[in-house]
ROVEX-256945 format. One record per residue: residue number from 1; residue in three letters; x, y, z of N, C-alpha, C, CB in turn. Coordinates in Angstrom, 1 decimal. Glycine has a CB too. Example, Ala and Ser with C-alpha at 12.3 -4.5 7.8 and 13.67 -1.06 7.14 Angstrom:
ROVEX-256945
- 1;Ala;13.2;-5.7;7.8;12.3;-4.5;7.8;13.2;-3.3;7.8;11.3;-4.5;9.0
- 2;Ser;12.8;-2.2;7.1;13.7;-1.1;7.1;12.9;0.0;7.9;14.1;-0.6;5.7
end
This chain:
ROVEX-256945
- 1;Met;116.9;-187.3;-84.7;115.7;-186.8;-84.9;115.2;-187.0;-86.0;115.6;-185.7;-84.7
- 2;Lys;114.3;-186.9;-86.6;113.5;-186.6;-87.8;113.4;-185.2;-88.2;112.3;-187.2;-87.7
- 3;Pro;113.3;-184.7;-89.3;112.8;-183.6;-89.6;111.4;-183.2;-88.9;112.7;-183.7;-90.8
- 4;Asn;110.5;-184.0;-89.2;109.1;-184.1;-88.4;109.3;-183.7;-86.8;108.5;-185.7;-88.5
- 5;Asp;110.2;-184.0;-86.2;110.5;-184.1;-84.9;110.7;-182.7;-84.4;111.5;-185.0;-84.7
- 6;Tyr;111.4;-182.1;-85.4;112.1;-180.8;-85.2;110.8;-179.8;-85.2;113.3;-180.4;-86.5
- 7;Leu;109.9;-180.0;-86.1;108.8;-179.1;-86.2;107.8;-179.4;-85.1;108.1;-179.3;-87.6
- 8;Gly;107.8;-180.6;-84.4;106.9;-180.8;-83.3;107.5;-180.2;-82.1;106.6;-182.2;-83.1
- 9;Leu;109.0;-180.2;-82.1;109.7;-179.5;-80.8;109.4;-178.0;-81.1;111.5;-179.8;-80.6
- 10;Ala;109.7;-177.7;-82.3;109.3;-175.9;-82.4;108.1;-175.7;-82.0;109.3;-175.2;-83.8
- 11;Val;107.0;-176.3;-82.2;105.7;-175.8;-82.0;105.6;-176.1;-80.5;104.5;-176.4;-82.9
- 12;Cys;106.1;-177.0;-79.9;105.9;-177.2;-78.3;106.7;-176.0;-77.6;106.6;-178.8;-77.8
- 13;Val;107.9;-175.7;-78.1;108.9;-174.6;-77.4;107.8;-173.2;-77.8;110.7;-174.6;-78.2
- 14;Gly;107.4;-173.1;-79.0;106.8;-172.0;-79.1;105.7;-171.6;-78.6;106.8;-171.8;-80.0
- 15;Phe;104.9;-172.8;-77.9;103.8;-172.7;-76.9;104.1;-172.2;-75.8;103.2;-173.9;-76.6
- 16;Gly;105.1;-172.6;-75.3;105.7;-172.2;-74.1;106.4;-170.8;-73.9;106.6;-173.3;-73.8
- 17;Leu;106.8;-170.2;-75.2;107.4;-168.8;-75.3;106.1;-168.0;-75.5;108.6;-168.6;-76.7
- 18;Trp;105.3;-168.4;-76.1;103.9;-167.6;-76.1;103.4;-167.1;-74.6;102.6;-168.7;-76.8
- 19;Trp;103.6;-168.4;-73.7;103.4;-168.0;-72.1;104.4;-167.2;-71.5;103.3;-169.1;-71.3
- 20;Val;105.5;-167.4;-71.9;106.8;-166.5;-71.4;106.7;-164.9;-71.9;108.2;-167.2;-71.9
- 21;Leu;106.4;-164.7;-73.0;106.9;-163.4;-73.8;105.2;-162.5;-73.7;107.6;-163.8;-75.9
- 22;Phe;104.1;-163.5;-73.7;103.1;-162.7;-73.8;102.1;-163.2;-72.9;102.7;-162.6;-75.0
- 23;Pro;102.1;-163.1;-71.6;101.6;-163.6;-70.6;100.0;-163.1;-70.5;102.4;-163.2;-69.5
- 24;Asn;100.0;-161.9;-70.8;98.7;-161.0;-70.7;98.1;-161.7;-71.8;98.8;-159.2;-70.8
- 25;Ser;98.5;-161.9;-73.1;97.7;-162.6;-74.1;96.9;-163.8;-73.7;98.6;-162.9;-75.1
- 26;Val;97.8;-164.7;-73.0;97.5;-165.9;-72.5;96.3;-165.7;-71.6;98.6;-166.5;-71.9
- 27;Ile;96.5;-164.8;-70.6;95.4;-164.6;-69.7;94.1;-164.1;-70.3;95.7;-163.6;-68.7
- 28;Arg;94.4;-163.4;-71.3;93.0;-162.9;-72.1;92.3;-164.2;-73.0;93.5;-161.5;-73.5
- 29;Phe;93.4;-165.0;-73.2;92.7;-166.0;-74.2;92.0;-166.9;-73.6;93.6;-166.8;-74.9
- 30;Tyr;92.3;-167.6;-72.6;91.8;-168.8;-71.8;90.3;-168.6;-71.2;92.8;-169.0;-70.5
- 31;Pro;89.8;-167.4;-70.7;88.5;-167.2;-70.4;87.7;-167.5;-71.5;88.3;-166.0;-70.1
- 32;Trp;88.0;-166.6;-72.6;87.4;-167.0;-74.0;87.4;-168.2;-74.2;87.9;-166.4;-75.0
- 33;Phe;88.4;-169.0;-74.4;88.3;-170.3;-74.8;87.5;-171.3;-74.2;89.4;-170.7;-74.9
- 34;His;87.4;-171.1;-72.8;86.5;-171.9;-71.9;85.3;-171.4;-71.9;86.9;-172.0;-70.7
- 35;Arg;85.0;-170.2;-72.3;83.7;-169.6;-72.1;82.9;-169.5;-70.7;82.9;-170.5;-72.9
- 36;Arg;83.7;-169.5;-69.6;83.4;-169.5;-68.3;84.3;-168.7;-67.6;83.4;-170.6;-67.8
- 37;Lys;83.5;-168.2;-66.5;84.5;-167.3;-65.5;85.7;-168.0;-65.0;83.7;-166.8;-64.2
- 38;Met;87.0;-167.6;-65.0;88.1;-168.2;-64.4;88.8;-167.1;-63.4;89.0;-168.6;-65.6
- 39;Ser;89.4;-167.9;-62.2;90.5;-166.8;-61.9;91.6;-166.9;-62.1;90.5;-166.5;-61.0
- 40;Met;92.4;-166.3;-62.9;93.6;-166.1;-63.6;94.8;-165.7;-62.9;93.5;-165.3;-64.7
- 41;Pro;95.7;-166.4;-62.8;97.1;-166.0;-62.1;97.6;-164.8;-62.7;98.2;-167.2;-62.2
- 42;Arg;98.7;-164.2;-61.9;99.2;-163.0;-62.2;100.1;-163.2;-63.4;99.8;-162.3;-61.0
- 43;Pro;100.6;-162.6;-64.2;101.3;-162.7;-65.4;102.7;-163.5;-65.0;101.5;-161.1;-66.2
- 44;Leu;103.4;-163.3;-63.6;104.5;-163.7;-63.3;104.4;-165.2;-62.9;104.9;-163.0;-62.4
- 45;Val;103.3;-165.8;-62.7;102.8;-166.9;-62.4;102.8;-167.9;-64.2;101.2;-166.6;-61.6
- 46;Val;102.0;-167.1;-65.0;101.8;-167.5;-66.1;103.3;-167.6;-67.0;100.6;-166.6;-66.7
- 47;Arg;104.3;-166.9;-66.7;105.8;-166.8;-67.1;106.4;-168.2;-66.9;106.8;-165.6;-66.3
- 48;Ala;106.3;-168.2;-65.4;106.7;-169.5;-64.6;106.3;-170.7;-65.3;106.1;-169.5;-63.1
- 49;Val;105.1;-170.8;-65.4;104.5;-172.0;-66.2;104.9;-172.2;-67.3;103.2;-172.0;-66.4
- 50;Gly;105.3;-171.4;-68.2;105.7;-171.2;-69.2;107.1;-171.8;-69.5;105.5;-170.1;-69.3
- 51;Leu;108.1;-171.3;-68.6;109.3;-171.7;-68.5;109.0;-173.2;-68.2;110.1;-171.0;-67.5
- 52;Leu;108.5;-173.6;-67.4;108.3;-174.8;-66.7;108.2;-175.9;-68.0;106.9;-174.8;-65.5
- 53;Trp;107.0;-175.4;-68.9;107.0;-176.2;-70.0;107.8;-176.4;-70.8;106.2;-175.9;-70.6
- 54;Ile;108.6;-175.4;-71.3;109.8;-175.5;-72.1;110.7;-176.4;-71.6;110.4;-174.3;-72.3
- 55;Ala;111.1;-176.1;-70.2;112.0;-177.3;-69.7;111.6;-178.6;-69.4;112.5;-177.0;-68.6
- 56;Leu;110.2;-178.7;-69.4;109.7;-180.3;-69.5;109.9;-180.9;-71.4;107.7;-180.3;-68.8
- 57;Val;109.5;-180.1;-72.1;109.8;-180.3;-73.7;111.2;-180.5;-73.8;109.4;-179.0;-74.6
- 58;Leu;111.9;-179.8;-73.5;113.5;-180.1;-73.8;114.1;-181.1;-73.3;114.4;-179.1;-73.3
- 59;Gly;113.5;-181.4;-71.6;113.9;-182.5;-71.1;113.4;-183.8;-71.8;113.7;-182.5;-69.8
- 60;Val;112.3;-183.8;-71.9;111.7;-185.1;-72.6;112.4;-185.3;-74.1;110.0;-185.0;-72.7
- 61;Thr;112.6;-184.3;-74.8;113.4;-184.3;-75.8;114.9;-185.0;-75.8;113.4;-183.0;-76.1
- 62;Leu;115.5;-184.2;-74.9;117.1;-184.9;-74.5;117.0;-186.2;-74.0;117.8;-184.2;-73.3
- 63;His;115.9;-186.4;-73.5;116.1;-187.9;-72.6;115.8;-188.9;-73.9;114.7;-188.2;-71.0
- 64;Gly;114.8;-188.6;-74.8;114.5;-189.4;-76.1;115.6;-189.6;-77.0;113.4;-188.8;-76.9
- 65;Leu;116.7;-188.5;-76.9;117.9;-188.9;-77.9;118.9;-189.8;-77.3;118.8;-187.5;-78.4
- 66;Lys;118.7;-190.4;-76.3;119.8;-191.1;-75.6;119.7;-192.4;-76.1;119.7;-191.1;-74.0
end
């Protein structure tokens, strides 16, 4: 991997960590971002999606190293 790839990996994993560590922040941000009413899931669901995102990013990264 090139140094630039590590930066991309850190940003993508950081995005997932935001979902895992601060789910209420994510829940408050997305209705503001979309400017419409949305039914947001519970923090546990947001954390689960964050963990799935991290697993996806790491899986794609490890697959690309082969």
